[in-house]
N, C-alpha and C positions, 0 to 999 in steps of 0.2 A: 354364173359369177366366176367360178374357178377357171372355166375355159377362157373367158375374156382376159382374166389376169395372166393366165399362162401364155396367151397369144401376145399380150403386151410385153411380157418379159422376153419372149422369143424375138419380137420385132426390135426391141431395145438392144439385145445382144448382137443381132445382125447389123444394126445401124452402127454400133460402136466398132465392130470389126471392119465394116466398110470404110468408115472415116479414118481408122488407123492405117489402112492401106494407102490412103492419100497423104500420109505424113503427119496426120493430126496426133499430137502428143497429149492434149488435154481438151476435154469437151464438157461444156456445162449447159444446162437447160433451166429455164424459168417459166413461170406461169403468170398470167394476168398482169401485164400483157405477156404473151408468149414470145420467148426469145431463145436463141441458141448462140453459143460462143464456141469457136474452135481456134485453138492455138497450134500452129505447126512447128515442126522441128527447126525450120529455118526462120522462126520468129515472125511469121505472118499471122494475122488474126482476121477471122471472118466473124462478123457480128450480124446475125439475122434478127430482125425485129418485126413487129406487126404480124406475128404468127408465120414468119418465113417470107413474107411479101417483100420486105425491104432488106437489102444487103449493103453492108458497109465494110470495106477492107481497110486494114491498118497494118503498119509495120511497127513492131515493138521498138520504142525509143528509150524507155527507162524501165528498169526492173530492179526491185529490191526484195531481198529474201531474208528471213530469219528462221528460227526453228519451228515457228507456229504458223507462218503465213508467207505468201508471195504477193507482191503488188506490181502492177504494170500501169504505166501511163503512156498514152499515145495520142496522136492527132492524125486525122486524114485531112483532105482538102477542106472539108466543111464541118468536121465533127471532132469532138473530144471524147475519149474513152478512158475511164479509170477502172481497173479491175483489182479486187482483193480476194485472194483465194486462201481461205483458212483451213488448216488441217483439222477439221472438226466435222464429225458425221452430220449428214443432212438428210432429212426425210422429205421426199417428194410425195405429197399427199394425193396429187392427181393420179399417179400410177402406183401408189403404195410401194415405193422403192427407196432403199437407203443408199446414199452415195457416200464416198469417203471425204468429200470436201464441201464446205459451205462457200458460196461465191456471192460477192457483192459487186454490183456494177453501178457506175455513174456514167450515163450516156447523155452528153449535152445537158447536164444538170438534172436529169431524171434518175432517181435511185431505183434499183431493181435488186432482187435477191433470188438466188437459185441454188442448184446443186450441181456438183461436177465430179469428174473422175479422170485420173491420169491414165493414159492408154499405152504406156511403155512397159 
């Protein structure tokens, strides 16, 4: 059990370092259904759904921030994406890891929740 957890943590650290090199400034993950969100420094967004099988690219068109959260609204050719990042700790129970942000997603009317981390 300890070895498996240690390996998961190492893989996660490596993955966050790898995406940071690509210009990703924020990364979030969610479970059931599995999804990944990456926001780059040039305001591009990659949203992976269906456990990474489906990719949708967006460009940030609206951003709102206050002291406790940041919200993004965007549209691709066929999809709508709304993101709310709250400055509140989040526990990912699948890998037993705590993240700095709780992330709420609405993707084409489907609500999802996950955890995220700034990478700058």
